[in-house]
C-alpha positions as a printed Julia matrix, in Angstrom:
90×3 Matrix{Float64}:
  0.0     0.0     0.0
  2.87    2.37    0.69
  4.11    1.88   -2.86
  0.69    2.86   -4.2
  0.65    6.03   -2.12
  4.14    6.94   -3.3
  3.15    6.35   -6.91
 -0.03    8.36   -6.5
  1.99   11.23   -5.02
  4.45   11.0    -7.89
  1.66   11.05  -10.47
  0.01   14.0    -8.74
  3.32   15.92   -8.66
  3.96   15.17  -12.33
  0.46   16.34  -13.18
  1.01   19.61  -11.31
  4.36   20.09  -13.03
  2.72   19.41  -16.38
  0.0    21.97  -15.62
  2.66   24.53  -14.71
  4.52   23.96  -17.98
  1.29   24.23  -19.92
  0.39   27.49  -18.16
  3.81   29.0   -18.87
  3.65   27.95  -22.53
  0.21   29.53  -22.93
  1.39   32.73  -21.22
  4.41   32.93  -23.52
  2.21   32.4   -26.57
 -0.18   35.12  -25.38
  2.7    37.56  -24.87
  4.05   36.7   -28.31
  0.62   37.19  -29.87
  0.21   40.55  -28.11
  3.57   41.72  -29.42
  2.75   40.52  -32.93
 -0.67   42.24  -33.01
  0.81   45.55  -31.88
  2.74   45.53  -35.13
  6.06   46.19  -33.39
  7.35   47.34  -36.8
 11.08   47.32  -36.19
 11.4    47.46  -32.42
 14.66   45.54  -32.08
 14.18   44.87  -28.35
 10.69   43.5   -28.94
 11.9    41.31  -31.81
 14.72   39.98  -29.64
 12.25   39.26  -26.84
  9.96   37.46  -29.29
 12.9    35.28  -30.3
 13.62   34.51  -26.65
  9.98   33.67  -26.03
  9.87   31.39  -29.05
 12.97   29.58  -27.78
 11.51   29.33  -24.27
  8.21   28.12  -25.71
  9.96   25.39  -27.71
 11.88   24.28  -24.6
  8.68   24.25  -22.54
  6.89   22.21  -25.18
  9.72   19.67  -25.14
  9.61   19.47  -21.34
  5.83   19.19  -21.47
  6.03   16.29  -23.9
  8.63   14.55  -21.72
  6.53   15.09  -18.59
  3.44   13.77  -20.38
  5.35   10.68  -21.42
  6.65   10.1   -17.88
  3.18   10.63  -16.42
  1.71    8.1   -18.84
  4.34    5.54  -17.91
  3.76    6.07  -14.2
  0.0     5.74  -14.67
  0.5     2.51  -16.6
  2.64    1.19  -13.78
  0.1     2.22  -11.14
 -2.64    0.44  -13.07
 -0.5    -2.67  -13.37
  0.42   -2.67   -9.68
 -3.19   -2.05   -8.65
 -4.29   -4.97  -10.85
 -1.61   -7.19   -9.33
 -2.62   -6.11   -5.84
 -6.31   -6.81   -6.52
 -5.53  -10.23   -7.99
 -3.35  -11.05   -4.98
 -6.11  -10.04   -2.56
 -8.51  -12.6    -4.06
């Protein structure tokens, strides 16, 4: 049972981390969209910031994909262990 609780905590933490990455990615996209709609028209600092945000967004998307993959694997393992536990209890 302790292993299940540890896995549940791990899955919950990964889910929260995933939500944080998603929120940051959406915020970066919103900032980028706001800059683009203003028509910046040659503001070098804004264009540099847009480049930084695009890079950060790409990194966040990669981390998000990795976290999603890890979360899926942990959930699969929890399901397997729960099934094994239930079969052993019979």
